[in-house]
C-alpha positions as a printed NumPy array, in Angstrom:
array([[-84.335,  -5.506,  47.678],
       [-86.416,  -2.07 ,  48.069],
       [-84.675,   0.989,  46.824],
       [-81.761,  -0.965,  45.512],
       [-80.419,   0.244,  42.21 ],
       [-78.461,  -1.725,  39.795],
       [-75.879,  -0.496,  37.245],
       [-76.089,  -1.622,  33.791],
       [-73.965,  -4.367,  32.678],
       [-70.594,  -3.405,  31.472],
       [-70.007,  -3.012,  27.762],
       [-68.051,  -5.935,  26.014],
       [-64.399,  -5.102,  25.678],
       [-63.674,  -4.475,  21.84 ],
       [-60.751,  -6.452,  20.642],
       [-60.611,  -4.439,  17.301],
       [-57.1  ,  -2.92 ,  16.861],
       [-57.102,   0.668,  16.01 ],
       [-54.28 ,   1.802,  13.691],
       [-51.807,   4.039,  15.448],
       [-52.039,   7.771,  14.848],
       [-49.24 ,   8.822,  12.617],
       [-46.673,  11.213,  13.881],
       [-46.683,  14.612,  13.049],
       [-43.368,  15.524,  11.237],
       [-42.499,  18.968,  11.561],
       [-39.616,  20.306,   9.237],
       [-37.216,  22.309,  11.462],
       [-34.877,  24.539,   9.506],
       [-31.157,  24.654,  10.222],
       [-29.538,  27.863,  10.861],
       [-27.513,  28.97 ,   7.976],
       [-24.272,  28.151,   9.443],
       [-25.594,  24.629,  10.48 ],
       [-26.714,  24.011,   6.892],
       [-23.232,  24.877,   5.361],
       [-21.357,  22.731,   8.118],
       [-23.777,  19.829,   7.259],
       [-23.008,  20.223,   3.589],
       [-19.438,  20.614,   4.126],
       [-19.205,  17.31 ,   6.057],
       [-21.21 ,  15.46 ,   3.353],
       [-18.625,  17.077,   0.86 ],
       [-15.588,  15.678,   2.831],
       [-17.154,  12.356,   3.396],
       [-17.657,  11.986,  -0.524],
       [-14.019,  13.489,  -1.028],
       [-12.745,  10.899,   1.663],
       [-14.538,   8.06 ,  -0.031],
       [-13.105,   8.808,  -3.231],
       [ -9.541,   9.271,  -2.27 ],
       [ -9.635,   5.988,  -0.419],
       [ -9.444,   4.14 ,  -3.693],
       [ -7.121,   6.454,  -5.566],
       [ -3.7  ,   5.029,  -6.01 ],
       [ -0.816,   6.752,  -4.343],
       [  2.101,   5.805,  -6.517],
       [  2.601,   6.377, -10.076],
       [  4.195,   4.523, -13.147],
       [  7.608,   5.665, -13.275],
       [  8.172,   4.386, -16.802],
       [ 10.853,   1.682, -16.249],
       [ 12.234,   0.782, -19.625],
       [ 11.934,  -2.696, -20.906],
       [ 15.298,  -4.675, -20.508],
       [ 16.574,  -2.425, -17.513],
       [ 19.411,  -4.109, -15.494],
       [ 20.476,  -2.781, -12.222],
       [ 23.254,  -4.079,  -9.813],
       [ 23.372,  -3.308,  -6.242],
       [ 25.981,  -3.652,  -3.307],
       [ 24.072,  -4.608,  -0.352],
       [ 25.745,  -4.252,   3.035],
       [ 24.281,  -6.497,   5.744],
       [ 24.361,  -5.462,   9.272],
       [ 26.398,  -8.521,  10.291],
       [ 29.357,  -7.186,   8.023],
       [ 28.611,  -9.549,   5.112],
       [ 28.183,  -8.026,   1.779],
       [ 26.145,  -9.25 ,  -1.289],
       [ 25.612,  -8.258,  -4.953],
       [ 21.884,  -8.227,  -6.143],
       [ 21.063,  -8.108,  -9.781],
       [ 17.475,  -6.799, -10.873],
       [ 16.081,  -7.338, -14.546],
       [ 13.051,  -5.802, -15.522],
       [ 10.517,  -6.899, -18.527],
       [  7.432,  -5.236, -19.476],
       [  4.864,  -7.569, -20.516],
       [  0.922,  -7.841, -20.507],
       [ -1.032,  -9.26 , -17.395],
       [ -4.533, -10.172, -17.336],
       [ -5.037,  -7.186, -15.084],
       [ -3.128,  -4.96 , -17.249],
       [  0.461,  -3.911, -18.46 ],
       [  2.997,  -5.122, -15.827],
       [  6.558,  -4.996, -14.972],
       [  8.242,  -8.366, -14.177],
       [ 11.23 ,  -8.141, -12.101],
       [ 13.589, -10.888, -11.463],
       [ 16.471, -10.842,  -8.871],
       [ 18.669, -13.534,  -7.756],
       [ 15.936, -15.367,  -5.773],
       [ 12.663, -13.582,  -6.494],
       [ 10.417, -12.956,  -9.334],
       [  7.967,  -9.97 ,  -8.902],
       [  5.036,  -8.865, -10.947],
       [  3.811,  -5.367, -10.494],
       [  1.014,  -3.548, -12.369],
       [  2.615,  -0.538, -14.189],
       [ -0.251,   1.817, -13.592],
       [  0.77 ,   2.231,  -9.727],
       [  3.28 ,  -0.643,  -8.899],
       [  0.792,  -2.486,  -6.92 ],
       [  1.85 ,  -6.097,  -6.506],
       [  0.345,  -9.158,  -8.419],
       [  2.556, -11.783,  -7.184],
       [  5.854, -12.539,  -5.39 ],
       [  7.59 , -15.731,  -5.752],
       [ 10.74 , -16.72 ,  -4.035],
       [ 12.748, -19.874,  -5.314],
       [ 15.272, -22.142,  -3.64 ],
       [ 18.571, -22.8  ,  -5.362],
       [ 17.117, -25.871,  -7.031],
       [ 14.343, -23.564,  -8.553],
       [ 11.694, -25.022,  -6.39 ],
       [  9.391, -22.656,  -4.876],
       [ 10.248, -21.502,  -1.348],
       [  7.069, -19.286,  -0.876],
       [  4.619, -17.228,  -2.817],
       [  2.404, -13.957,  -2.197],
       [ -0.604, -13.848,  -4.453],
       [ -2.767, -10.599,  -4.492],
       [ -6.299, -10.343,  -5.518],
       [ -8.752,  -7.515,  -4.767],
       [ -8.429,  -6.973,  -1.114],
       [ -6.645, -10.097,  -0.166],
       [ -3.221, -11.293,   0.045],
       [ -2.647, -15.261,   0.002],
       [  0.629, -16.483,   1.671],
       [  1.318, -19.723,  -0.04 ],
       [  3.983, -22.095,   1.536],
       [  4.529, -25.291,  -0.226],
       [  5.085, -28.255,   2.21 ],
       [  4.035, -28.531,   5.708],
       [  4.001, -24.852,   6.353],
       [  0.505, -23.237,   6.742],
       [ -0.98 , -21.174,   4.253],
       [ -2.9  , -17.97 ,   5.268],
       [ -4.925, -15.142,   3.821],
       [ -4.711, -11.522,   5.07 ],
       [ -6.932,  -8.585,   4.246],
       [ -5.359,  -5.442,   2.59 ],
       [ -6.193,  -1.885,   1.385],
       [ -6.293,  -0.685,  -2.168],
       [ -2.989,   0.876,  -1.645],
       [ -0.958,  -1.865,  -0.424],
       [  2.554,  -2.58 ,  -1.519],
       [  5.191,  -5.389,  -1.075],
       [  8.314,  -5.049,   0.995],
       [ 10.202,  -7.328,  -1.225],
       [  9.594,  -4.858,  -4.246],
       [ 10.42 ,  -1.809,  -2.206],
       [ 13.613,  -0.912,  -4.352],
       [ 11.18 ,  -0.37 ,  -7.284],
       [  8.219,   0.813,  -5.208],
       [  9.901,   4.006,  -4.225],
       [ 10.41 ,   4.896,  -7.979],
       [  6.666,   5.251,  -8.079],
       [  6.474,   8.271,  -5.547],
       [  4.452,  11.151,  -7.032],
       [  7.313,  13.411,  -7.436],
       [  6.191,  17.109,  -8.245],
       [  2.712,  16.376,  -7.111],
       [  3.065,  15.288,  -3.34 ],
       [  5.753,  15.77 ,  -0.614],
       [  4.302,  12.565,   1.46 ],
       [  2.341,   9.512,   0.744],
       [  1.077,   6.656,   3.101],
       [  0.059,   3.152,   2.302],
       [  0.102,  -0.517,   3.627],
       [  3.208,  -2.426,   3.498],
       [  2.975,  -6.107,   3.553],
       [  5.92 ,  -8.012,   4.891],
       [  6.317, -11.956,   5.333],
       [  5.026, -11.683,   9.037],
       [  2.578,  -8.599,   9.161],
       [  1.018,  -5.733,   7.685],
       [  2.143,  -2.363,   8.602],
       [  1.072,   1.31 ,   7.996],
       [  3.783,   3.279,   6.324],
       [  4.743,   6.916,   5.309],
       [  7.329,   8.063,   2.748],
       [  8.107,  11.726,   3.032],
       [ 10.758,  14.167,   0.841],
       [ 13.073,  15.453,   3.324],
       [ 15.679,  16.999,   0.898],
       [ 17.472,  16.864,  -2.408],
       [ 21.143,  15.818,  -2.444],
       [ 23.711,  14.398,  -4.743],
       [ 24.221,  10.669,  -4.07 ],
       [ 27.734,   9.292,  -4.7  ],
       [ 27.83 ,   5.713,  -5.349],
       [ 29.82 ,   3.299,  -7.443],
       [ 27.657,   4.015, -10.313],
       [ 28.25 ,   7.648, -10.297],
       [ 27.025,  10.896,  -8.875],
       [ 23.259,  11.313,  -9.221],
       [ 21.015,  14.375,  -8.3  ],
       [ 18.281,  12.779,  -6.089],
       [ 15.315,  13.263,  -3.834],
       [ 15.828,  12.045,  -0.247],
       [ 12.983,  10.176,   1.079],
       [ 12.44 ,   9.064,   4.773],
       [ 10.268,   5.934,   5.27 ],
       [  8.849,   4.972,   8.683],
       [  5.811,   3.518,  10.465],
       [  2.732,   5.672,  11.025],
       [  0.169,   5.87 ,  13.658],
       [  0.839,   4.768,  17.194],
       [  3.458,   2.253,  16.064],
       [  5.255,   4.907,  14.481],
       [  5.509,   6.99 ,  17.742],
       [  6.767,   3.773,  19.636],
       [  9.128,   2.61 ,  16.818],
       [ 11.144,   5.633,  15.612],
       [ 13.968,   4.154,  13.548],
       [ 13.769,   4.961,   9.643],
       [ 15.032,   3.969,   6.409],
       [ 16.175,   6.643,   3.932],
       [ 16.042,   6.231,   0.054],
       [ 17.922,   8.484,  -2.446],
       [ 15.764,   8.137,  -5.825],
       [ 17.184,   9.773,  -8.723],
       [ 15.268,  13.061,  -9.776],
       [ 15.131,  12.333, -13.368],
       [ 12.708,   9.534, -14.74 ],
       [ 12.772,   6.63 , -14.536],
       [ 13.762,   7.45 , -11.001],
       [ 16.285,   4.747, -10.067],
       [ 16.885,   3.823,  -6.385],
       [ 20.436,   4.982,  -6.047],
       [ 21.127,   4.452,  -2.458],
       [ 19.424,   3.27 ,   0.75 ],
       [ 20.391,   3.455,   4.304],
       [ 18.557,   1.937,   7.211],
       [ 18.819,   2.732,  11.007],
       [ 18.267,  -0.712,  12.35 ],
       [ 14.678,  -1.532,  10.631],
       [ 16.006,  -4.548,   8.761],
       [ 19.039,  -6.601,   8.477],
       [ 20.228,  -4.469,   5.545],
       [ 22.515,  -1.566,   6.725],
       [ 23.164,   0.006,   3.317],
       [ 22.485,  -0.729,  -0.489],
       [ 24.379,   1.135,  -3.218],
       [ 23.9  ,   1.199,  -7.115],
       [ 26.913,  -0.069,  -9.003],
       [ 25.798,  -0.517, -12.332],
       [ 22.622,   0.383, -14.674],
       [ 21.909,  -0.319, -18.168],
       [ 19.345,  -1.243, -20.538],
       [ 19.5  ,  -4.47 , -22.473],
       [ 18.011,  -3.892, -26.054],
       [ 17.313,  -7.769, -26.291],
       [ 15.352,  -6.896, -23.079],
       [ 13.56 ,  -8.596, -20.632],
       [ 13.781, -10.631, -17.349],
       [ 14.811, -14.221, -18.012]])
């Protein structure tokens, strides 16, 4: 056609991929106050991480062959006598206390009283149940048809069955309050123990200068459930638990020391 013009054919589309341009990174200096705050946060995080694994309790130095007897007053009016025999021995995880009561055998590491195992036996010596602690787990073992289970626990976990001796590990002279997990047969709860005074505890075994400890749940549960348990723990090592009073947390209303001695022939049976 006369006067018609034709555009040149379009260039073929290139399918070659081009590398993305790298973003330009600019360093922004934090104001001096912000840098200080950031450094403080990092330090606090490091301290918090380190303290999370630090044991909260101490070795009270319980003598080998210690024998303690307690009057236990139940809430229903009944009364029992409980005998505790302590032997020191070597466990594959380190030096340990083996504590034998009338129905239970408890193995606690000496360095911080964390539990290794708790075993309850029936009158015929057969095992009723066992709690086995390893790393960050506690295994509930029930012979027979009852179902076993495993629960996760913290580094600082203690067993309610050994509470008479656990309170002896309170870091007296270093802290006035400690918090840890307490393992019971049906749940794991956070608890706090706090020194609330110093008193003379008068019990059948005698008069003892004591620290008075108050124990209760922590967190939201502690605000909802306000009943407490009180412990009178001898001020002098090995910090024997002399008296206990319960505001209604358990079926034990009161416990009192009636005898204490060290058997030179020593040891739990």
